[in-house]
C-alpha angles and dihedrals in degrees: 000000000000097000091051096071103177126049144081125285115245093250089066098043111129093015090116094236135101128184108173095197093049092041091054090053096043097038100034092104094057118116132204119261117281115284092245090053091048092052091049091049093049093048090050090048092051091051093049090047090056089051091049091050091049090052091044091237096136114084136182108205117189100211095101097038110120093019114142118222119195124203135209093246089065096258127121137195138184127231111243099172141010127204120196127186117212105235142121119290114279121270092202106023113207133179117218124189120189124187131190140163110220120227115251093358105121111113124082090248092052091051091049091051091049093051089053094044094045090075086075091055090071088090089064096061115010094084097052115118114258098020114139106164145341131208110207109214122201120234116288129219090289095050090253119147121207135197114204109199140186110213137177110229123010092231090059090048091054092047088055093049094050091049094044090053091079091057096042093048089062095057105026136083114262113272095007098108113102136160141185127199118201110187124203093023134116116224097221092046091052093050093047095046112015091181088074085081090069091047092056106026141038091235136164113261093227137045148115089259099051117092119215132195119267123182098213141010117259119267 
C-alpha cells in the first residue's frame, strides 16, 4: 500500500519485529483490499457496531482524556476521546497507530467541528474483528491526527488498515496516510514505558508513530 508508508508486510506479521524503514521498502508495493471487499467489510463493521451498541458493549471511559502523548519525531498530541470494546483479553496483543492529515481542516473551528463529528465515525471501526480500544488524538503541530489502538492479532489490525484506506483517502491529503503495526505489545504498557518497544522489537528510534517519555504536559 503506497500511501500507507510505515508498517510491516503481511509475510512478517506475527514475527515480533518491526523495522519501519525496511517495512516501507519491502511493503511499499502493497495495495489496499479491493473496493468491493472494503465496502463489504465496512457494511459488516457497521452491522456489528449496531449489535455492540445494543448490547452496551461499547464504552467511552474518561481516564485518558486530556492525556498528552509525545512522539519521537518531536510532535505531541492530546487524547480527546477513548473508545473501548467489551471483550476478552487479547490472545495476541498488538498496537496499531494510524496517522492522517485531513483535507481542508486547518483552522481552529474546522478542528473543533471534526472532533465533534468524529463521534459518528465510530460506526466505521468499532465492529472490526480484534479491536479492543482506540485513543483518539487531537491534531498535532503539523495538523496530523492519530489513532492509537489496542488490537488482538496483527493480521486483523492490517486488514482493518487496508479496508479503512478507502475511507481515509476520500477525506485526507494525498500521501498523508501512514500506519505502524507493533505486534506482541500492550498499548498501555507502551505508553507508560516506551522503551519496551526496543525490548520486544527491532524498531527505528525515531518516527511519528513512536511514543517517548515526557515528564510533564506542555503549558
